[in-house]
C-alpha positions in Angstrom: 98.1 48.6 -34.4 99.5 51.5 -32.1 103.2 50.5 -32.4 104.8 49.2 -35.6 107.8 47.1 -34.4 109.8 45.9 -37.2 111.5 42.3 -36.6 113.8 41.7 -39.5 112.5 38.8 -41.8 109.7 38.1 -39.3 107.2 40.9 -39.8 106.1 44.0 -38.1 104.0 43.8 -34.8 101.5 41.0 -35.0 101.9 40.6 -39.0 104.1 37.8 -40.0 105.6 37.0 -43.4 104.0 34.0 -44.8 100.4 34.8 -43.2 97.7 34.3 -45.6 95.5 37.3 -46.6 92.6 35.7 -44.6 94.9 35.5 -41.5 95.8 39.2 -41.9 92.2 40.3 -42.2 91.1 38.4 -39.2 93.8 40.2 -37.5 93.5 43.8 -38.7 90.2 43.8 -40.5 89.5 44.4 -44.3 91.6 46.6 -46.3 90.4 50.0 -47.9 91.4 48.9 -51.4 93.2 46.3 -53.2 95.6 46.6 -56.4 96.4 43.7 -58.6 99.4 44.9 -60.8 99.2 43.9 -64.3 102.2 41.6 -65.4 103.0 41.0 -61.7 102.4 38.0 -59.7 101.5 40.1 -56.7 98.7 41.9 -55.0 98.8 44.7 -52.7 96.4 45.9 -50.0 96.1 49.2 -48.5 94.9 50.5 -44.9 95.2 53.6 -42.7 95.0 56.2 -45.4 97.7 54.3 -47.5 100.0 54.3 -44.4 100.1 50.6 -44.4 100.5 48.5 -47.6 100.7 44.6 -47.4 102.1 42.8 -50.5 101.2 39.3 -51.1 102.2 36.5 -53.7 99.1 36.2 -56.0 99.8 32.5 -56.3 99.3 31.3 -52.5 98.3 34.7 -51.1 101.0 34.8 -48.5 102.5 37.9 -47.0 105.7 39.0 -48.8 106.2 42.8 -47.8 104.9 45.1 -45.3 105.2 49.0 -46.3 104.8 51.8 -43.8 104.4 55.6 -44.3 105.0 58.5 -41.9 101.3 58.9 -41.1 101.7 55.8 -38.8 103.0 56.3 -35.4 105.7 54.7 -33.7 107.5 52.6 -36.6 110.5 51.0 -35.0 113.4 49.1 -35.7 115.9 48.2 -32.9 114.2 50.8 -30.8 114.7 53.7 -33.3 111.5 55.5 -34.4 112.2 55.7 -37.9 109.8 58.6 -38.8 110.4 60.2 -35.5 113.9 61.5 -36.1 115.4 63.3 -39.1 115.7 61.2 -42.1 119.4 61.5 -42.5 119.8 60.6 -38.7 117.8 57.3 -39.4 119.5 56.5 -42.5 123.0 56.9 -40.8 121.9 54.5 -38.0 120.5 52.0 -40.6 123.9 52.3 -42.4 125.7 51.7 -39.3 123.6 48.5 -38.7 124.1 47.4 -42.4 127.0 49.2 -44.3 126.4 47.4 -47.5 122.8 48.4 -48.7 121.8 47.8 -52.4 120.6 50.9 -54.0 117.9 50.6 -56.7 116.0 53.6 -58.2 116.8 55.6 -55.1 115.5 52.9 -52.7 118.3 51.6 -50.1 117.8 47.9 -49.6 119.4 46.8 -46.3 119.8 42.9 -46.6 121.0 42.2 -43.1 117.9 44.2 -41.8 115.3 43.0 -44.1 114.5 46.6 -44.8 114.1 48.9 -47.7 113.9 52.6 -47.1 113.0 55.6 -49.3 113.1 59.4 -49.2 115.4 59.5 -45.9 117.7 62.0 -47.3 115.2 64.7 -47.2 112.9 65.7 -44.5 109.8 65.7 -46.7 107.6 63.0 -45.1 105.6 62.8 -48.3 108.5 60.9 -49.8 109.6 58.7 -46.9 108.7 55.0 -47.0 109.8 51.8 -45.0 109.2 48.4 -46.3 110.0 45.2 -44.3 110.4 42.1 -46.5 110.4 38.4 -46.2 113.5 36.2 -46.4 114.5 35.5 -50.0 112.6 38.5 -51.4 115.8 40.0 -52.8 118.0 36.9 -53.0 118.0 37.4 -57.0 119.3 40.8 -56.9 121.1 41.8 -58.8 120.1 39.8 -61.8 122.8 37.5 -63.0 124.0 38.0 -66.6 123.2 35.0 -68.9 
C-alpha cells in the first residue's frame, strides 16, 4: 500500500475492520512476525519494519485495530498527511475535528474519528503512532464503577 487513507470506523486503504487474518494475508501478504499477548484475547501482526501493525480478536481472528508509524508514507485522514506535518499542527486539526478526546496514558483517543494518536506533542518520529480502530472498540471506556 503506497497510500494509507484512514476511513473512520471502516479501515485503512483496502484493509477493513472485520476482515479475517486470511483475508488480510491474501491482500497484503504474510506478516514479518506475530505476537500473542499473554492474558489478552488479541494477537498482533507486524509488517513494513513494524510500520504497520494489525490487531485481531483471538476468538474469531477479525481485524480490530490498524496501527501506523512514521516509516510509512502518506498516512492520511481527511486529506491531512498525519506524519507529513509537525505533530502539534496535526494534533490541533484532529482536536478541531473532535474536541473531546479521551486521554489514557498519554494516548489521545478521538472517538468521533475512530482514531488514537500518540507522540504528536513532540517532533520525534520515533514516538509517534496513529491507530484506527473498529466501532465499539472503546465503548466500555472509561470503565463503569461497580
